[in-house]
N, C-alpha and C positions, 0 to 999 in steps of 0.2 A: 532425526536428531541433527541439530545445528551445533557445530564445534567452532570455537573461537580461540585464537591464540595470537600473540604478537611477540616481536623480537626487536630490540633496539639496535639501530645502526650506529653504535657508538665506537666501533672499531672492527678489526679483523675477527672473524668468527673462529672460535676455538673448540676443543674437544668437549669442554663443559657445556657450551651452547648446543653442540650436536646431540649429546645424550640427554641434556636437560630439557631442550625444547624441540629441536629439529627432528630427531629420530621419532619421538612419540607423535609429533604432528604429522609426519609422513605416514606413519602406521595408521593413524586415525582417519586419514583422508578417504580410506576405503569403507569407513563405517558410518559415514553420514555426510551432511553438507558442510564443508569446511571453509572457514574464512580466516585467512592468515595475513596479518598486516605488519608492515615495517613501521615501527613506532617513531617516526621522525619528530612529531610534536614532543614526545617524551624526551627524545635525545637532546632537545634544546636546553634542558636543565644542566647539561654537562658539556655539550659540543658547541664551541663558539666560532668555529671555522666553517663558513658556508661551503667552500669548495670541498673540504674534507667530508662534510655531511652528505653532499650530493654523491661523492665517490663511494662513501660507506653504504648509502641506500642501494646503489647499483650493485655493489659487491655482495651485499646480503642477499639480494634477489638472485644474483648469479649463483652464489654458493648454495642457496636453498634448492634451486632447480637442479644443480649438479648432484646434490645429495639425494634426489629422488622425488621432489615435489612434482606432482602432475597437475598442470594448470587446467586440464580438462575436468579434474575432480575437485580441485581446491582453488578458491579465488585468492590470489596473492596480489596485494596492493599496498600503496603508500597510505599511511594513516591520514596524511594531510590532503589526500585526494577525496576524502569524505568530510568536507567542512562541517557537516551537520553535527559531527561528534563534539565540536567545541560549543555549539549551541546547547546541546544536551548537557554538557559538563556544567555550563552556567546554571541551567535549570536545576540540576542536581545540587549544585552548591548552595542554592537558596534554602534547602532543607537539611543540609549537612551540618551536624553538630560539631562545633570546634573541638570538643573533647574527643570525639571519635577520631578526628584527623591527628590530634596531638598524641594519640596512643599508637600511631602507626610505627611499627618496627622499622620499616624501610626508611622513614624520615629520620628516626633517631640514629640509625646506622650510618646514613649518609652524612649527617652532621658530625658524628664521631670520627668519620674519615676525612673531615676537613672541608666538606662542601658548604658553601654559603647558604644560610637559611632563607632562600627566596620564596616568594608566594607560590611560584610554579612548583617548587620542590614540595612545599607543604600541601598543595592542592593535587599533587600527583595521583593519589588514590581516587579522587573524584573524576579526573580525566580517564583513569583506567576503568572506573565503573561505567562511564559513558561509552568507552570502547566496547564493553561487553553487552550492555543493555541495548545499544542502538541496533544490534543485529538479532535481537530476540534469541540470544544464545542459550542453548540448553546445557552444554558441557564446556568447561574451561580447564584444559590440562595445565597443571602448575606443579612446581616443587613445593615442599612443605613450607619453605620460607616465604612463599607467595600466597599461601592459603588465606592469610589475614586480608589480603586485598579482595578476595572473593567474598569474604564475610562482610567487609565494608560495602561492597557492591550490593549484596543482598540487603543490608541494613538500609541503604539509600533507596533501593527499589521499594522496600516495605514502607518507608517514610512517604514516598510519592503515592503509593497505593492507598495508604491510610488517609492521606490528605485530599487526593483528587479522584479516588476510585481506582478500580483495577486497571492499571496501565501496563505494568511490566510483569513478565514471568520471572521466577527466581532461578538464576543459573546455579548449576552444581559444579563444585570443583572435582577434578579427577587428578588425584595426587600421583605425580610421577616420581617414584622412589629414586630412580637413577640420578635425578637432578641434585640429590643430596650427597651422592657418593663419588663425585668426580673431583678428586684432589688435584691441586696444581703442583708444580715442581717443588714447592716449599712445604707441602703437606696441608696447607689451608685449602678451602674450597676454591676451585679454579675460577679466576675472575680477571678481566682486563684491568680492573681497578687495582688489583694487587700485583699486577705485573708478573704473574706466575703461570701464565697460560701457554699451552702448546697449540699452535694454529692448525686448523684442518688442512689448509692448502699451502703451508709453508714449503720451501724447497727442501730437498733431502738433507743437505748439510745443516740447515737451520733446525730441522726437526731432530736430527741426530744429536746436535749439540745440546738442545734443550733436554732431551731425554737423559743424556749422560750427566746433566747437571742436577738431576733430581736429588734432593737432600736425603741423606741416609744417616744412620748412626755409625758408631765406630766398631761394631761387632766384627771380630776377625773372620776370615774366610772359612776356617775350619769349624767355627762355632755355629750351632743351630740358631735360627733366626725366627722371629714371630711374624708370619705373613699378615696377620690381622692389623699389625702396626706399620706395615710397609706401603708407602705410596706406589712403589713399583708394582707390587702384587695387586693392589686395588685397581690400578689402571689396566694391567694385563687382564684382569678378570672381566673387563668390559668388552674385550675383543676376542678372547680365546674360547675354545670349546670347553665343555665340562671336564673332559678327560685331560685336556691341557692344563686347566686350572688345578685339578687334583694333582697332576704330576709336578707342577711348580710348587704347590703347597708342600708336598712331600720333600722336595729338595731343600726348601727353606728350613723345614723342621729337622732335616737330617744333618745339615751342615756340609761343608766341603765345596760350596759354590759361593763366590763373592758377589757383592752387589753389582759390580761392573758387568759381569756376565749376564745377570738378570736384566740389567738395563739394555744390553744389546738385543736380547730376546724380545723385550718390550718394543724397542724401536722397529724391529722387523715386522712385528704384528701390526703396529700402527701404520707403517708404510704400505704394507700389503692390503690392509683393510680399506684404506682410502684410495687405492690405485684405480678402481673402476670409476670412482667419482672424479678423480683428476682427469681421466680420459673424457668423461662426459662434459666436464667443465671446458675443456679445450674445444670440444665440438660446439658448445653453445657460443663461445667467444668468436667462433668463425662466422656466426650470423649476427652482425652488429645490431640489428633491429629487434632481435628475438626477445631480449629481456624487457625492453620498453613496451613491446606489444603485449607481453604477458601482464605487465602492471596496468596497462590501459584497460585490458579486458577484465581484469580483476576488480579495478575501481568501478567500472560500469556495473558489474554485478553487485558489488557492495552498496553502491548508491541506490540501486533499485530497492533494496531492503531498508536501508537507512531512511529513505524518503517516506516509505510507508509507516515506519515506526515514529518518525518525527511528526507526521500528520496526526497520528493518534495522540502523541504527547502534547502538541500544541492545542489540540481541541480540548484535551483534559484540563490543562492549566489556564485556558482562557485566552490564548494568543490567536 
């Protein structure tokens, strides 16, 4: 089984990234042949500072490795180190119906948030389809909000197969439920775009301040509270044991504990959970060449597969 996933280097990684993409990807690396790319081509739709982009790429790789990615099991590489993906994106675009792309939820959402309607933004699902198909991917772990991109990928693969014969296998989505339940400090889905994120490797003071700023209602200390409506409880549930979750739920429903105390407990859980990863991160930073060497090895492995697929595609379409 070949597994494919990607993450954008558009800023510092946060808890939503960890549970939505990184943790599932790290778990899956033991179940098959994993290809994980840092989507720098995709990031160009929003990042305009070349220095920041390069720093973000390096930091994403560093943080991924610190969180447990094993480069002996999974290929980690820059998207742009496999230039064949843009060639495949063009070939896919020649069969992509305009209506299919116009119905993209992601495109509509980004326009609603004020992003300019560039061709790159509109064509984003085609490049994503190329990312997936160029490695003959079997499984693509995604959140529910990304499922449409896999459907578009399958539609484009079918278009090519119907036009030129059997060229692509059809990848299957593996829905990651956790990606949908990581709220930010304002209660919306955690996102750098919303400015409501808690960074994985922020310093202690920064993380504490963000946790203590989580938006709550005005329910008095002594009054019972609804844990299902609490951002604090939802975040705590990601890190705590079943018994700890049950105990906090009971205290919410009983009353007598204020949100401030619950926030302090959440901070302690967060800080303790990422402590081993902070230590591993410092160890990696001590070897200045390690991250680059991992990306080079990953790109070499990815190119071997991409070249084989592109030979098949070029032959099929007549190039």
